[in-house]
N, C-alpha and C positions, 0 to 999 in steps of 0.2 A: 199597365195599367191595361186592364180587357173591359169594355163597352161591349162586347157579344158574347154571347155564353158560347157558341161554337169556337170562336177562337180563344178563351179558358178552357174548354176542354180539349182541343189540340195540342194546348200548351203543357197540361195535368199529362195528358196522357204518354206523351212524351218523355217526359222524366223519369230519370232510373239514377238510382244510386245505389252499386253493388257495397261500395265500400265502409259504408256506415256502420258501426254495430249496434245492438238493441242498448248496448247501455248509454252509446253517445245520442238515443233517443231521447230516450229516457230523462237526460241532462239536459235536454233542449223543453223538455214539456215542466219541468222541475223550472227551468228559467220564465216560465209562462205561469206558476201559479200552476202546474198541475191540475189545468182544466177536465182531464178524465176522470177525476174522483169527485166529482158535483153531483155525480146520480147513483141511485139502487139500480146496479146491472148486474145483469147476469150474464154469464162468460161461456163460450158455446166453442168446443173443440171435438174432432171427432173427422174419419175418415169418409164415412157417407152419410147424410141424412141433415149435417148440421143448417142446412136452409130449408131444409121444410120443418126441422121441429123451432127452427125460428119463425117461421111461418105460422103455424100452429100454433102456438107459442104468444103470438104477438094476436092473434086473431081472439083467444082465449083469453087475453087482458083486457083488451079492448073491450070484451063482453063483460067485462066485471066495471067497466068505468074508470079504467085506465088511459095515459095519457101515454103511448109507446112508442120510443124510438128504437130504427132497428139500422142497423149496419153490416152488409152481404159486401159479399162479392164472388166472380166476378159479377159485373152487371147484366142484366137481362135485353132491355133495349135501349136505354139510355144511361151513360156513365153517372146521370143526377140519383135514377136509382139503388145506389148503394146504400145512400144518405136517405131514412123516412121517417115521418113522423103520422103513424094511426093510418098506413099504407098508403099516403100519400108525399113524392119524390120529393125533394126540398124543392123548393121553387125555383126559378133561375136569376130574380132577382135578390133571394140571399144568398145564391151562391154564385153571384157575381161580388156583391157586396163584402162577402167572407175571403173572396180569394186574394180579393184588390186590399184588403185590410193586411193581410198575413204576405201579400208579394214579396216584398223586398226581406225577410224573414226566409220565407221559403229558397227564394234564389243565394243569401247571404250563407245559411245553412245547407245548401244542393239537396236539400228535402225533396224524398222520391214521390214519386203517385200515390203511395199508398200511405206515405207519411203523411202528406195534405191533407188526401180525403179523411185520414183521422182527426185531424186538427180541425177540418172544416166541419164535422161532425159533433166534435166538442165546442161548439161556438155555437151551432146551429139548433143544437139537446138544449142548452142553454138559452139561448134567446125564445125557444119553441116552449121551454118551463116545461118539459117532459118529467111523467113519474117514474115510468123506468126504463130502460136502455139495455138491450138486447144486444149484443156485439155478437159476431163470427170471427173465430179466428179467419184468418187469411193463411198460413198453411204452419202447421206445427203446432204449436203452442209457446214452450219454455220463450224461444228467441222471436216469438211472432210481437211485431210493432203494437198490435193490441194488447198485450200482455202487459204494457206499462201502466195501466191499470190496477192499483192497489189494492181497491174497499170492494171488491166484488164481492157478491151476497151469496152468489149461485154461481158453481160450476158443472158446466154440462159437458159431457162424455159422451159422445151416440154411440161409437161405432169405432173399431181399433180393425187396418186391415192393412194391407200393403200399399203404399201409394206416396211419390216424391221420394223413395227411397234412397235419393243423390243427396237429400237434407238434412232425412229423419233419421236414417237408419234401415239394417237389412233384414232384421228380424222383428215382429208382433212385437217383443218386450221391449228392443229399444224405441220404436214408434213411440209406443204406451208412453214410457218414459218423457217423451217429447210432449205429448198431448197432456201429461200429470201437470207438466210443467206450469196450467194456465191455475193451477189448485191455490189459493189463497188461504192466510192462518187463518182460525177461528170461524171459516166458515163452513156452507154447506154443499155439498158435493152430489149429482145423479150421475148414475150410468146405467145406461142402455144396456144391451147384451153380450159381453166379451166372454170370452174365454178365461181359466180357471188362472194360469200365468197370467194375463192381463188385470185379470180384479185383484190378487195377490199384490202387483204392483202399482194400483190403484190404491188398496187397503192403509199399505206403508206410508205411501204419500199423505191418507189421510191420517194415520196414527199420526206421524211426526208432526204437523201442523194442527192436530187437536180441531178436525172439522167434523162435520156431521156428516155419515155417507149412507143415500140411498140407492138403493140398487131396482131397474126394473127386472120384475122376474118373470112374472109372466102377462097376458091377456088372453080374452076367447077369442076366436075367428068365428064368427057369426055368420058368413059367408053374406052375399050381396053388400060391399062394402060396409056392413054394422059387425060393428065388436063389444066386446064387455070389458071394463076396465074399472076396478075396487068398487066392484057392486052396482054400476051403473051402467046403462048401454046408450051406444054413440053411433053416429053415422057419418060417413063420410064421402066427398065427392069425388073422392078417385077410386078407381079400381085397382091400382096396385098395393099387393098382397105389402109390400114392407113399408108402405105409408103407415101400417096398423102401430107398428115400431114406434115410427116417429109421431104421431098423433096422443099415444099413452106416452108415453116422454112428456109429450108438452101438460099432459094430464095431468104427470105425477109432477111436473116443477109449478103448477100453479097450486096446485095443493098444498107442496112446500111454499110457496111466497105466502100463500094464503095463510098457513100458521105464522109464519114469522109475522107479516102486517096486523095480524088479529082481524081476518074478516072472515065471512060466512061466504062460500062459495053459491052464485046463482047455479043450478044445476042447468035448468030452461034453457038459460043464457049460452052458459057453455055449450052446450048440446046445437044450438042451433048455430055457433060461433063454425062450429066443427064443421056441421054440416056444408056450408055455406063456402068452406076455405077451398081456397084453391091458392097454388105451388106452382105456376107456370115452367114447366119443361121436366115435370116430373109426368112421368104416364099421362100426360095430357092430348086427352082426344081432340084432335081439331076439324075432323071432317070424317063423316058416317059414308058408308055405302059407296067407297069402298073407307073405311076403318083408319086414318091417318094421325098415328100417334108420335107424340116431342118427348123424349127423354134424356136427360143429359148425363148420363152413367159413364164417367169416364176414367175409370181401372174397372181391373177386375173384380172385385167384391161389389160394385157396383150394378157391372154385366151382370153378375151371376142370380144377385136381387133380380131385378130387368128381368131376365130370361126365364124366372118362377113365374111373374105374372102376367107375359106374354104365352107362355106355354097354356094357360090357363083358357085364353082367348077360341074360340070354336072357329074352322076355314082354315084357307088357305093362306101363309104369311112371305113377307116379304122385309127386309132388312135392308137399307142405308145407312152407313156407317163412316166416320169420320174422328179425327184423334190428330192431339200433336204427338210430334215423334219422341217427347222424352217419355211417352207412357209405356207400359208394356200395350204397345199395340197390336203385335199378330196374337198375343195369348189373347187377350179378348175379343180378335176377330175370327179366331178357332172355336173359343167359346159360340160367340153369335149365331156361325154358319150351321151348329150342330141342330139351331133351334129355327130353323127358317127353312123354304123352301128354294128359297133363294135370296143372297144376298151380293151387293155390291158396295165395294169401297170406293168414296169418293173425296174428292179436297172442297177447299174455302180458300177465300182470301186471308190467312196468316203464316207470317215467315217458319212461323215454327211449325207448320204442319204436316205429317207423315209423306212421305217420300212413295206415290206409285208405283216408281219403276222399280222398287223393292220387293212389291209384291206382285211379283206375275202368277203365283200360284191359285192367288184368286181374280174374278171378275172386278175390272177398274172401270172407273169411270171421271174424269176428271174434272167436271160439271156436274155438279148434284141435280139442278134442276131435268137435265136429259136421265140422267140415274133415274129420277123418279117418275117421268114421263114412260122408265121402258116399263114402267111396275105398276101403275096407277092403275089401267084398266083391266090386269092379269091375277091380281091376287083382293083377298077378302080383309086383311091385314096389310098394313104397310109401318114398320116399326123405324123410324128417324132418329139414331140416337148418337152419343158420342159427347165430344166436347164442351162443353160451356158453350166457347167461343161461338163453333158450330151450329150448336141452334139461336142463337142470336142472331147469326149469319140467313140463316132459313128462317125464322119467324119475320124476319124484314124483307126478305126478296122472294118467299118461295112463292109460286103463282100456278095456280089450280087448269 
């Protein structure tokens, strides 16, 4: 049993279980009375854009008076920010009480970190009497532990790209099949911009499960962070062009939910919510003169979208990048190098970080603080990007 949050967090973050199957975890949830089915749930999968879409949708729903729980991963600054209600992290007192209450169950069943997080989320959301839960898939969809949720009202698939191929498949079609695993019978499904083959696969799943399909077909970029969606104009705080897609998905989701529960959308409140909404480390500007940007793009699809926004900025450009070795990091590095005047590949504290000794054909610097000092005074725009774990480390430790 734990009396301090830091002790509990250390314990939970060290827990791994690679032997348990999805069906095993489903049986554990059934033995607890399936607490994951107590909420009106929106389930979000996709290669990129999941976190941003969850964030925008949370703010939009809150603007309409709903109490909203969100479950996302990995965490930003603290493990507690994975589980939030109305944008506030689970409080330490509730976290300790719930983890202690479930300690014996966790040990007896050798639960992993993600499984424990999920069960804590269920109990906390019930305790807080939320109206709507927005749950982000951890990895893939079909066999992700979040997929034990049976009563999903709306499934959102943001994008389909190449990532986690060791687990999800080598082709976009195979990856799409895994993402479609979150689609439940007689529910609603919303998809972002997918290629024709992936759209066909989604439609097959939708037809088989008697669902209603909604497709994000277009939005109009009006420039200067403004866009038009379904005859209304909106403005974002973010300069990233890719966020127009994610914000439009969130707006479409709000419309679907409003129709489902029978409410009229307060457009003025929705516009205000989007204008002030911030999702950290997604083209987040943390310093001006020079402009310093953080972005957690960590696969080739995300890097390409990031470069499109970075290219729009005027002035000289440098990039500092790091990633985990299980990613297609060389392809990402080669892409980034084409969009800046100077690229430095760096490292951070993580046992799975890329090995800089294998990157002798690029400029490297093991200490990202030193890499930052090398470029700070010489470039108008400095982009620090890569693994979300890297972003968290940078936010906590980078010094100007």
